[in-house]
N, C-alpha and C positions, 0 to 999 in steps of 0.2 A: 505408587509412583505419582509424583506431583506433575501436573500438566504445566507447561510453560506458556499458557495462553489464557487470555480473558476474552470473552466474546459478547457481542451484543447483536442479536439476530433480528432481522426484519423479515417476518414470515409473509410470503406473498399469498395473495388471494387467488381465486380461480381465474381472474382476468389476466393475471401474469402468465399462467400456463397457456391460456387460449392464444395470447399474442405470440408466445414463443412457438407454439405448434403451427400457427398460421405463417409465421416467418419462415420456419423450417420447410414448409410446403413450397414456398416461393423460391427460396434459395437456401441451400444447406449451410451457407456461411453466415446467414443472418443471426442465428443464436449467439455466435461468437461476437458479432458486432454489437448485439444487444448487451452482452456481458461487459464489453469495453465501455459502452455508453453509460451503463449503470455505475461502473467504477468511476468513470469520469464525473458523473453527476454528484458523486459523494465527495469530490475534492474539497468543497468548502467545509464539510463536516470534518473531514480528515484534518484539515488545517486547524479548525477550532480545537479538536481533541489534542493535537500535537502542541498547540500553543498553551493549552491548559496544563499539559504535562510540564512544559518548560517554565510555567508560572508557579509551580509548587514551591513553597518557601523552603529555604535551606535552614534548618533549625540551628546548626552549629555555626553558620556563617561561612562555612567552607563548602566548596562544590566538589563532588566526587565524579561528576559526569552522569549520575543516575538519571537526572531529568532528561538529558539528551538521549540516553539509551532508551528510556520509556517512550519518548517521542518518536525515535527512529523505529521502534518496534510496532507502531500502529499501522495497520493496513486495512484495505477494503477487499473483501472476497465477494464475488458475485457468481451465482450459478443459475442456469436456465434449463428447465426440463421438468422432470417429475418432482424434484425437490427444489424448486426455484426459491432463491433467497438472496438477500444482500447481508453480508456479515461484516461488522467492524471488529477486528481482532487485535490483540496485542500479543507480542511474542518477544521474549528476551533471548539474546544470542547465547547467554551462558545458562545451562540447565540449573545451576545452583541459585540463580536469581529468578526462577520461574514464578515464585509467589509475590515478587515485588510489585508488579502492576496492580494486582488485586489488593495487596496490603496498602499501597499508596492511595488506593481509592476507597479505603475503608472508613473514612470520616473520623468522627470523634471516638468511635469504638476502638480504632487502632489495630495493631497487630504486634505479635512477638517475633523477634528474629535474633539470630546469633550475632554477636559482636566479639571479635577476638581482642583480647587484652584483659582488662580488669574484671569485667562482668561478661560471662559468655552469652547471656540472654538478656535482652532489654525489651521493654514495651514502648512502642512508638505510635503516636496518633497519626492517622493518615489524613489525606485531604479528600477532595472529590474532583477528580480531573477527567474521569472516563465516563461513567454512567450519567452523572449530572449534566455534563456537557452535551452528551448525545440526547438526553431528554429535552434539554433546552432547544436543541436543533430539530425536534420532532416535526414541526410544521415545515421546516425547510426540507427535511428528508422526504416527507410526503409529497411536497410540490415537485421536487426533483425527480422522484421515481415516477410520479404520474406524468410528468413532462416527457420522460423517456418512453413510457408506454404509449402515450398519445402519438408521439413521433413514429413509433413502430407500427401503431394501428394505421396511421396515415399511409405509411409505406405499403402495408398489406392491401389497403383499399385501392391505392393507385395501381398496384400490380394486378388488380382484378380478383383478389382474394376476399374472403368473408370472415368476419369475426362474430 
């Protein structure tokens, strides 16, 4: 069964869990606030990835709406707890298009896909809109996540907690 997602995971270190646990001790709602702040911090990265999807060239000169669907399917997921992480994922609304985000991110290697009409299968070169864009934003991602964690640490310290 084909999955209809492409993921880029940012694995959190032990400091992430320490902050989440300390926040939870002060107020049970803090982990939810931390998740929201992490998602909000990734807004510039999300914008960059979506723009990269929209910038993919149309080889035939015609637009089918694929770039818009790719951009619409990009989202940020954040979890706080035992498996703390920030994930940038893609998802296509149509299950038969599940492989398109990965295929369109395959670079010169390209991918094969069915086309109805004269030739049922074609080879298509991809671009690099997802992974490369995220890698280019690596420093920004690190700064944003560290900023959110530092804010959370300050909140814990002000409330009399320890990290």
